[in-house]
PAPA-759451 format. One record per residue: x, y, z of N, C-alpha, C in turn. Coordinates in steps of 0.2 Angstrom, whole numbers, plus 2048, in hexadecimal, padded with zeros to 3 digits. Atoms other than C-alpha are relative to their C-alpha. Example, Ala and Ser with C-alpha at 12.3 -4.5 7.8 and 13.67 -1.06 7.14 Angstrom:
2
8047FA80083E7EA8278048068007FC7FA7FF8447FB8247FC805803
END
This chain:
547
8037FF7F8C3C4FD49F8058038037FC7FB7FCC4250B4A98007FD8087FE8037F9C4750A4BB7F88018058067FF7FBC395084C88008078048017FA7FCC335184D08017FE8088008027F6C395184E57F98048008067FF7FCC2B51A4EF8028028067FE7FC7FCC2B5264FD8027FA8087FD8047FBC3651E50D8047FB7FD7FC807802C3F5135018078008017F97FD7FEC4F51A5068027FB8078008067F9C4C50D5187FC7FB7FE805805800C464FD5148037FA8058008067FBC464EB51E8067FD7FC7F9803806C514E350F8018027FA7FD7FF808C5A4E54FF8027FA7FE7FE806805C5C4D74F28048027FB7FC7FD806C6A4DA4E67FE7FA7FA802807805C634D14D57FA7FF800806800802C534CE4CC8007FA7FC800805804C564BD4C77FD7FA8038038047FCC4E4AD4CC8007FF8098008007FAC564AE4DC7FE8068048017F97FFC534C14DF7F98018018087FF800C404C04DB7FD7FB8058038037F9C3C4B04E78018048068007FE7FAC454BA4F47FC8058028057F97FEC3B4CA4F27F87FC8028078037FFC2C4BE4F27FF7FE8078018027FAC314B65028008058057FF7FA7FBC354C550B7FA8048028067FE7FFC264CC5087FA7FE8038058037FDC1B4BF50D8018008088007FE7FAC234C351E8018058038027F97FEC1D4D451E8078048007FA7FB801C2F4DD5197FE8047FC8007FB807C314EB50E8078017FE7FC803804C3D4E65018028047FA7FF7FE808C474EE4F28057FC7FE7FA804802C504E54E68028037F97FD7FB804C5C4ED4DC8037FA7FA7FD806805C604E34C98048087FC7FD7FC803C6D4EC4BE7FE8007F88037FF807C634E74AE7FA8047FE8067FC801C574EE4A57F97FC8018088057FEC4A4E14A98027FB8057FE8057FCC494D44B58017F87FB7FC807803C514C14B28057FF8027F88047FEC624C04B88037FD7FB7FD805805C6B4B44AE7FD7FF7F9803801804C5D4B14A37FE8087FC8007FA804C5D4C349E8058017FD7FA7FE802C6F4C649C8027FB7F97FE805804C734B64927FB7FE7FB805802805C684B74838047FF7F97FC801808C764B24757FC7FA7FE805805804C6F4A64698037F88027FF8077FDC6D49446E7FF7FF8087FF8007F8C6C4994807F87FD8038048037FEC6248E48B8017FB8068008047FAC6048349B8027FB7FF7FE808802C6A47349C7FC7FC8088028067FBC5F46C4AB7F88017FD806802803C4D4664A47FA8068048037FB7FEC404754A47FA7FE8078058027FAC3246C4B08037FF8077FB7FF7FCC4146A4BC8038078027FC7F97FEC4947C4BB7F98067FE8067FD800C3B4864C17FC8018078028017F9C3348B4D17FB7FD8038058077FDC2A47F4DD7FC8048068047FF7FBC2248C4EA7F98007FE8057FE800C1348D4E17FD7FA7FC803805803C0947E4DD7FA8037FA8057FD806BFC4894D28068027FA7FC7FF804C0B48F4C98027FB7FC7FE806804C1247F4C47FA7FC7FB806803803C0047A4BE7FE8057F98027FC804BFE4894B38068027FB7FA7FF804C0F48B4AA8007FB7FC7FF805805C1148249A8078027FC7F9801803C2347E4957FF7FD7F8800803806C2547B4828067FB7FF7FA804801C364724828047FD8067FD8037F9C3F46548C8058068047FA7F87FBC4E47448F7FD8057FD8027F9804C4648448D8078057FF7FD7FA804C4E4924838028058067FF7FB7FAC554A248C7F88047FF8077FB800C444AC4857FC7FC8048058027FCC3949F48C8008008077FE8007F7C4149E49D7FF8088038007FA7FDC414B249D7F88038008078007FFC2E4B04997FD7FD8068028047F8C2B4A54A98018058047FD7FA7FAC354B24B37FB8058008047FA800C2A4C04AE7F97FF8028078037FDC1B4B64B07FF8008068008017FAC1F4B24C18008078037FE7FC7FCC254C34C67F78057FE8087FB801C124CB4BE7FB7FB8058068057FCC084BC4C78018028078007FE7F8C0E4C04D88038088018007FA7FFC114D24D58068038047F97FE7FEC244D44D68028067FE7FD7FC804C284DF4CA80280A8068007F97FBC244EF4D78058018037FB7FF7FBC324EB4E38077FF7FE7F8800803C404EA4D58008087FD7FE7F9802C4A4FA4D18057FE7FB7FC802807C524F64BF8058067FE7FD7FC803C604FD4B78048058067FC7FD7FBC695004C88037FB8027FD8047FFC784F94CD8048018067FE7FE7FAC7D4F74DF8087FF8007F87FF801C904FD4DF8047FF8087FD8027F9C934FB4F37F98008058048007FBC8C4F65048058018077FA7FF7FAC944FB5147FA8008068078017FAC8B4F55268048058067FF7FA7FAC8A5015347FF7FC8068018037F9C8C4F85457FC8038058057FE7FCC8350554F7FB7FF7FE8077FF804C745055457FD7FA7FE800806803C764F35407FC8007F9802800806C714F752F8068007F97FD800806C784F651D7FE8077FC8017FA803C7A5055148037FE7F87FF802806C795005018008067FA8007FC808C7E50C4F07FF7FF7FC800802808C7B50B4DF8048047FD7FB7FD806C825114CF7FB8067FE8057FA802C7251E4CE8018058058007FB7FCC775264DC7FC7FF8088068017F9C6851F4E98067FC8057FD8057FBC6E5184F97FA7FC8048068047FBC6250C5048047FE8077FD8037FAC655095167FA7FA802803805800C604F751B8017FC8057FF8057FBC5F4EB5288047F97FC7FE806803C614DC51D8028007FA7FE7FF807C6A4DA50D8027F87FE801807802C694CA5028038027F97FC7FF807C764C84F37FD7FA7FC803805806C6B4BF4E58048017FA7FD7FE806C774C44D88037FB7FB7FF805805C7A4B34D08097FE8007F9802800C894A84D08038007FA7FD7FE805C8C4AA4BF7FD8067FA8037FA804C884BC4B98068058017FC7FA800C984C54BB8057FD7FA7FC803805CA14C24AA8078028007FA7FE800CB24C04A78058027FC7FD7FD806CBE4CB49E8047FA7FC7FB806804CC64C048F8058028027F97FE800CD54C94928057FE7FA7FC803807CDB4C64818038087FD7FD7FA801CE94D547B7FC8017FB8027FE806CE14E046E7F8800800805802801CD04DD4737FB8087FE8047FA801CCA4EF4718028047F97FD7FD807CD24F24617FC7FE7FA804803805CC64E74577FB8067FD8037FA803CBD4F344A7F97FB7FE805804801CAE4E64487FB8008068078027FBC9F4DF4538027FC8057FD8037FACA54D94657FA7FF8038038027FCC9A4D046E8017FA8077FD8067FAC984C547F7F97FE8018068027FEC8C4B84837FD8028078028007F9C8B4BD4947FB8088008027F9800C854D048F7FF8007F8803800806C7C4CC47F7FA8057FD8057FC802C724DB4777FA7FE7FF808803800C604DB4787FD8007F88037FF808C5F4E14648027F87FE7FF805803C5F4D34588088007FD7F8800801C724CE4548017FC7F8800803806C744CA4418077FC7FE7FA804801C824BD43C8018007F6800801807C7C4BA4288058057FC7F77FD803C8D4BE41D8048008047FA7FD7FDC984C142B8047F98027FB803800CA74B842F8018028098038007F7CA44B44448067FC8027FC8057FCCB14AF4507FC7FF8068028007FACAB4A74608067FE8057FA8027FACB94A746F7FE7FD8068048037F8CB449947D7FB7FC7FD804806800CAE48947D7FC7FC8058048027F9CA548848E7F87FF7FD807801804C9248548D7FD8057FD8037FB804C8E4964878047FE7F97FD800809C9A4934777FD7F97FE801806803C934814757F98017FD8077FF802C814874758008057FB8007F9806C864974698027FE7FA7FC802805C9148E45D7FA7FD7FB803803806C844834537FA8067FD8047FC803C784924538048067FB7FD7FD804C8449E44C8017FE7F97FE803805C8A4914417FB8007FA805801804C794904387FF8067FB8027FA805C7A4A34338058037FD7F97FC801C8C4A94328037FD7F87FE803805C944A84218077FC8027F98027FFCA54A342A8008008097FE7FF7F7CA849C43E8067FE8007FC8027FDCB649C4468027FE8078017FF7F9CB84944578057FF8017FA8007FCCC54974628017FB8088018047FBCC948946F8068008037FB8017FCCD348947E8017F88038008067FFCCD47A4867FA7FC800805804803CC146D47F7FB8008078048017FCCB046A4887FD7F9800805805802CA745A48A7FA8018018087FE802C9645D4827FB7FA7FF806807800C874504847FB8047FC803800805C7A44F4787F98028068057FF7FEC6A45947F7F97FB7FF806805802C5D44F4757F98068018057FC800C5245F4767FA8007FC806802804C4045F4707FA8038048057FF7FDC2F4644727FC7FD8058038057FAC2645E4827F87FF7FD807803803C1745447D7FB8028068067FC7FAC0745A4877FF7FA8058028057FCC0344948E8077FE8067FB7FF7FDC154494967FF8058058007F97FCC1345A49E7FA7FE8068068017FCC014554A58037FA8057FE8047FAC094454AD8048028067FB7FD7FAC1744F4B77FC8078048047FD7FCC0A45C4BC7FB7FC8058048047FCBFF44F4C28047FE8077FD8027FCC0E44B4CD8058048047FB7FA7FEC1745B4D08007FF8077FF8007F9C1545C4E48047FA8017FC8057FEC1B44A4E68088017FD7FA7FF803C2944F4D98058078037FE7FA7FDC2D4614E18057FD8067FB8037FAC324584F18057FC7FE7FA804802C3C44B4EA8078057FE7FB7FC802C464584E18038048077FC7FC7FAC484624F38047FB8037FE8057FCC4C4514FB8077FF7FC7FC804804C5944C4EC8088038007F97FD7FEC6C44F4EB8018047FB7FC7FA806C6D45B4DB7FA8038008077FE802C5A4614DA7FD7FE7FB802803807C574544CC7FF7FB8038038077FDC4E4444D08027FB7FC7FE805805C554344C98027FB8077FF8057FBC5A4234D18078007FF7FB8007FFC6C4244D88037F97FF7FC806803C7A4184D08027FD8088008057FBC7F40A4DC8077FD7FF7FA803801C8F4024D38058037FE7F97FB802CA14074CE8017FE7F87FE801806CA54094BC8077FA8007F9806802CB53FE4BE7FD7FA8028048077FFCAA3F04C57FC7FD7FB806801805C9F3F04B58047FD7FA7FC802806CA73E74A57FF8057FB7FF7FB806CAB3F14967F98007FD809801802C983EB48E7FC8028058057FD7FCC903EF49C8008088027FD7F9800C9940049E7FE8047FB8037FD805C9640548D7F98017FE806801801C8440048D7FB8068068037FC7FBC8140B49D8028097FE7FF7FA802C8A41A4957FB8027F98057FF805C804194857F88028028067FF7FDC7041A48F8018078037FF7F97FBC7742949A8018057F97FF7FB806C7C4314887FA8027FC8057FF803C6C42E4807F88048058047FC7FCC634364907FD8078008017F7801C6544848B8018038058007FC7FBC6944C49C8088028037FA7FD7FEC784564A28047FC8047FD8047FEC7B44A4AE8007F8800802808801C7743A4A68057FB8017FB805800C884334A58027FE8077FF8007F9C8B4374B87FD7FC8048048047FFC7C42E4BB8017F88017FF806802C8441E4B68037FB8077FB8047FBC914194C48018048067FF7FC7FAC9441F4D58098028017FA7FD7FECA74224D38038047FA7FE7FD806CA742C4C28048078017FD7FC7FECAC43B4CD8058008047FC8017FACB74344D98067FC7FF7FC804804CC24274CF8038027FA7FE7FF806CCE42D4C27FF7FA7FB801805807CCD41C4B97FA7FE7FE806801800CBC41B4BB7FB8067FB8007FA804CBB42D4B28017FE7FA7FB800807CC64284A67FB7FB7FA805803804CB941B4A07FA8047FA8067FD803CAB42849C8048057FB7FC7FC805CB74344958017FE7F97FE803808CBC4294887FA7FE7FC807801802CAA4254857FE8077FC8007FA803CA84374818048037FB7FC7FE805CB74394777FD7FC7FB801805805CB142A46D7F98047FD8067FB802CA043446A8028057FC7FE7F9802CA94444648037FE7F97FC804804CB24374587FC8007FA806802803CA24314527FD8057FD8047FA803C9A44244F8048057FA7FD7FC805CA844D4478057FD7F97FC802807CAF4484358077FF8007F97FF801CC044E4368037FD8077FD8037F9CCB4444438048058027FC7FB7FBCD64534467FC8048048057FB7FDCC745E44A7FE7FC8068038047FCCC04504548058008067FA8017FCCD144E45D8038068067FF7F87FCCD34614637F98008048067FD7FDCC04614698017FA8067FF8057FBCC44524748028018067FD7FD7F9CC74564868057FA8037FC8057FCCD644C48E8058038037FC7FF7FACDE45849B7FB8028068047FF7FACD04594A87FB7FA8008078057FDCC344A4AF7FB8037FC808800802CB24484A77FD8048078037FD7FACA74544B28038068047FD7FC7FBCB345D4BB7FF8077FD8027F8803CB146D4B07F87FE7FD807801802C9E46F4AD7FE7FD7FA802802807C9746449E7FB8057FD8057FB804C8D46C4917FC7FB7FD805804803C7D46648A8018037F87FD7FE806C804664767FA7FE7FD805802807C734694688018027FA7FC7FD807C7E4684598058048007FB7FE7FEC8D46D4608057FC7FB7FA804804C994604597FE7FF7F98017FF808C8F4604498038077FC7FF7FB804C934704458068027FD7F87FF802CA646E4428007FB7FA800803804CA04634347FE8047F98037FC805C9947242A8078047FE7F97FD803CA647941D8038058027FD7F97FFCA648A4228028028098017FE7F9CA94874358067FC8017FB8047FFCBA48443B8028028077FE8027FACC448044C8078028007FA7FF7FFCD44894528027FE8087FE8037FBCDD4804608058068057FE7FA7FCCE348F46C8067FD8047FB8047FDCEE4824758077FF7F97FA802805CF947E4658028087FC7FE7F9803CF649145D7FC8058048047FA7FCCF249E46B7FE8077FD8017FA803CEA4AF4688078058027F97FC7FECF94BB4677FD8078008047FB7FCCEC4CA4677FA8027F88057FD804CDD4D245E8028057FC7FE7F9805CDF4DD4507FA8057FE8087FB805CD34EB4487FC7FB7FC804805805CCF4DD43B7FF7FA8038008067FFCD04CD4458017FE8057FD8037FCCD84C244F8077FB7FF7F9802804CEB4BD44C8027FB8077FF8067FDCF14AC4538087FF7FE7F8801802D034A64528017FE7F97FF801808CFE49F4417FE8047FC8027FA804CF74AF43A7F98038028057FE7FDCE84B943A7F87FF7FC805802802CD74B54397FB8087FE8047F9800CCC4C44317F97FE8018068027FECBB4C54397FC8077FF8057FC7FECAA4D043A7FD8028068058017FACA44CB44A8037FB8057FC8067FBCAE4C545A7FB7FE8068058037FBCA24BB4668057FC8057FD8037FACAB4B94787FA7FC8048058067FCCA34A94818067FE8067FA8007FCCB14AC48F7FF7FC8078038017FACA74A849D8018068068027FC7FBCA64AF4AF8048018067FD8007FACAE4B44BE7FA7FA8058078037FDCA34A84C68007FF8088018007F8C9C4A54D88018058057FD7FA7FCCA54B34E07FF8077FC8007F7804CA44C24D37FD8038018067FA7FEC954C94D58008018067FF7FC7F8C984CA4E88058048017F97FA7FFCA94D14E78008077FA8007FA803CA44DE4D87FD8078048047FC7FBC9A4E64E78058038057FD7FE7FCCA44F14F37FD7FE8078038037FCC9E4E75018048018077FB7FF7FBCA64EE5137FC7FE8068048037F9CA14E45238038058087FE7FE7FACA64E65368078047FF7F97FD7FFCB64F153A8048027FA7FD7FD806CB74F75288037FA7FC7FD806805CBD4E55207FB7FF7FA804802805CB74E45107FF7F87FE801806803CB04D35078067FF7FC7F9803804CBE4D34FB8077FF8047FA8027FECCC4D45087FE7FB8058028057FDCC34C75138017FA7FA800806805CC24BB5028068007FE7F9800803CD44BF4FC8037FA7FF7FF806800CD84AD4FE7FB7FC7FF806805801CC74A64FA7FA8028038087FE7FCCB44A84FF8017FC8068008027F8CB24A45127F98028038058007FDCA14A25187FD7F98048028057FDC954975227FA7FC7FC806802803C8948C5187FF8027FA8017FD807C8B4965097FD8048018057FB7FEC804A35128028068027FD7F97FDC8A4AF51B8078008027F88007FDC9C4B551E8018048067FF7FC7F9CA24BA5308028067FF7FD7F8801CA34CC5327FC8047FC8067FC803C944D15277FA7FD8018068027FEC854CF5317F98037FC806802806C744CC5278008027FB800800806C7A4CB5188007F97FF800805803C774BD50F8017FF7F7800801808C7A4B44FE7FC7F97FE803806804C704A94F38047FE7FA7FC805806C7849C4E78098048017F77FD801C8A4A44EE8057F98017F8804801C9C49A4EF7FE7FB8078018057FAC9B48B4FC7FA7FC800806803800C8A4854F88007FC7FA801804803C834794EE7FF8027F68037FC805C7E4864E18027FC7F77FE803807C864814CF8017F87FD7FF808801C8846F4D27F97FD8018078017FDC7446E4D67FC8037FA8057FD804C654724CC7FF8088058017FD7FBC654834D37F98038018067FE7FDC534874D27FD7FE8068028027F8C5147C4E18068008057FB7FB7FCC614814E87FE8078038027F97FEC5B4934E87FA8018058058007FCC4C4904F08017FE8067FD8027F9C524854FE8048068047FC7F87FCC5E4975027FC8048018047F97FFC514A45007FD7FE8078038017FBC4749950B8028008077FB8017FAC544965198008078037FC7FA800C594A95167F88058058067FD7FEC464AF5197FF7FE8068028017FBC424A45278058028077FD7FF7FAC524A95317FE8088018027F97FFC4D4BC52E7FA8018048077FF7FCC3C4B95358017FE8077FE8027F9C444B15448048058047FB7FA7FDC504C05477F98058038067F97FEC3F4CC5477FC7FD8058048017FBC354C05508027FF8077FF8017FAC414BE55E8038048047FC7F87FDC474D05608088007FF7FB800800C574CD55B8038057FA7FE7FA805C634DA5528047FC7F87FB803805C704CF5478017F97FE7FD808801C754BE5408078027FD7FA7FE804C884BC53B8017F97FF7FB8087FEC924AB5388038018047FB8017FAC9B4A65458087FF7FC7FA802804CAE4A653F8037FA8017FF8087FFCB24945467FA7FB7FB808804804CA048E53D8048007F98007FF806CA749552D8077FD7FD7FB804801CB948E52F7FF7FA7FE802807800CB247C5317FD7FF7FA804801805CA647F5228058007FC7FB7FF805CB44855178047FA8007FA806800CBF47651C7FA7FA7FF804804803CB046A5197FD8007F98027FF806CAB4715098087FD7FB7FB803802CBE46D5038007FA8007FF8077FFCBF45D50B7FC7FC7FC804806804CB04565018028017F87FD7FF808CB745E4F08057FD8007FA804801CC84564F47FE7F87FF800807803CBF4464F37FF7FF7F8803800807CBA4494E28058017FB7FD800806CC244B4D18008087FF8007FA802CBD45D4D08068048017FA7FB7FECCB4664D88077FF7F97FD801805CD545F4C88028037FA8027FD804CCE4694BD8028078007FE7F8800CD447C4B87F98027FE8077FE802CC24824B87FE8078048027FB7FCCB74904BD7FD7FD8078018037F8CB14834CC8068028047FA7FE7FBCC34884D28028068007FE7F9800CC349A4CE8068017FA7F9801803CD24944C27FF8057F88007FC806CCB49E4B28008088008017F97FFCCC4AE4BA8098028017F78007FDCE04B34BC7FF8048058007FC7F9CE34B84CD7FD7FD8068058027FBCD64AF4D48027FC8047FD8067FBCD94A44E37FE7F97FE801806804CD74924DF7FE7FC8068038037FBCCA48C4EA7F97FC7FD805803803CBC47F4E67FB8038038057FA7FBCAC48B4E87F97FD8008078007FFC9E4804E88007F88048028057FBC974724F57FE7FB7FC801805804C994624EE7FD7F98048048057FAC904584FD7F87FE7FC806801803C7F4584F47FB8058038067F97FCC6F4654F67FE7FC8068058037FAC674575028058018077FD7FE7FBC7745850D8008078027FE7F87FDC7846A50D7FA8028038087FF7FCC6446C5118017FE8077FF8027FAC6746151F8048048057FB7FB7FBC7646D5267FD8058008047F97FBC6B47C5247FB8008048058017FCC5C47552C8027FF8087FE8017F9C6746E53B8028078037FE7F97FDC6E48053D7FA8038028067FD800C5D48753C7FC7FE8058068027FBC5447C5488067FF8087FE7FE7FAC6347D5558028078008007F97FEC6148F5578058047FB7FB7FB805C6C4955488067FD8027F88027FEC7B48A54E8068027F97FC7FF805C8B4905457FE8087FF8017F9802C854A25448008028088007FD7F9C854B05527FA8047FF8057FC800C754B85578008058057FE7FD7FAC744C85607F98058008067FB7FDC664D5568801805804807800804C5B4DD5698008057FB8007FC805C554E555A7FD8068018027F8800C524F75567F88007FC806801801C404FB5547FE8017F780180080AC3B4FA53F7FC8068018037F9801C3750B5387FB7FD7FA806802803C2750B52F7FD8067FC
END
């Protein structure tokens, strides 16, 4: 699918949105509702964002389908039929295409166009946005909806360009079919992408070698087709369910725990963990007790429970031990949903390499050489993750007031107010960015909340004849301290993870998400808006809009 043709006058618009995934498309929809001329730039050959790029074998959502979907249209809720409890990448992409077609959004998206730079002109109160195609657009408002997990991390392995076979990355999987039949395949990385891909590749490859640096806590998804009766039941109460999602702590609806893991006796605790394990939910074990993420001793009980499940699933005791996490508390790295992951290691043609004891020395033309010798391969699959939360924003050369770039301002970690705006970058908003709930929530709910706040804010500026909105420096300092203080009450900072940027060499170590809950975050955003956008600096008057 080619690039959308520019329309006359398209070099000056009211708003530019970067990214045509779930966030960018909803932002386009909302800004059009208030009468703005909007251009969305998308680097991919088609819309879909994360669900366009991550088409690797086994890719699927880890939030239940009927929860991981837009809530803004009751008609959409009723007409779309999900086939599985956890939708696969192709089905989610079909859903996104359906939404775009139903609401006429494709015409607002310019495909195969990557935003390379954006600079703010204080004299005209506009952003000058440049792209890799040579097109430059001037806009009053700029919204980064470029994704919290969309900048793939360089594997950083010596010799990676020397390999003569096939090289793939889970985050940039080719659109054409990839065949593993009869091939010797390596998967490097055992985060969520690796956990999902390994069982599917194992079914097809002649031999599969998994190279693991840090084992994951993987929980069973118990995925299955949705029954028509259960779908109809939820659709009948979708309005109430959607309201409950919006008011919930994480964008999913459940009864919160009330007791401590340490106050329960072992039999009671084991029964609770068994129920959480059987639930097939990513948060199933976290929903059992209040102190799983705040008390090391409580966390150790559930961590050992998961390790016991790994031992019972993997036949070889040594392999089971290598797959058992012991260096970080449970759930301080994102857990994974497992569909056959541990069972794959029982297959005779699947082997596991522990990179903690036998690290990779180099990739050679024929394969991968560790300290124990060379593994001859036909295909290498990198499942090495992302420069999360900040990578997609810092990939753009964004220059705000006084010639200060976002990269310079964020040299020691992201700084913003409410995860929405960074001081010195007026009229520049971010959806699902750092220091917001984003990856610690159901992002379908989070993105709607942020998009709606941004849209209401822009409408307020226009209605009030104001020129700009910018974060107040003192407010962003207070917000950053608040986010850090809440994170420090948990065990999250104890782990070397992408939550803290530890997976990217040289990246500042800062906890990148808001742990206070989506409900508390929503209240803070609403309070700011109701108090005349407290924590932000609003200035005026606005220049006349061009038509």
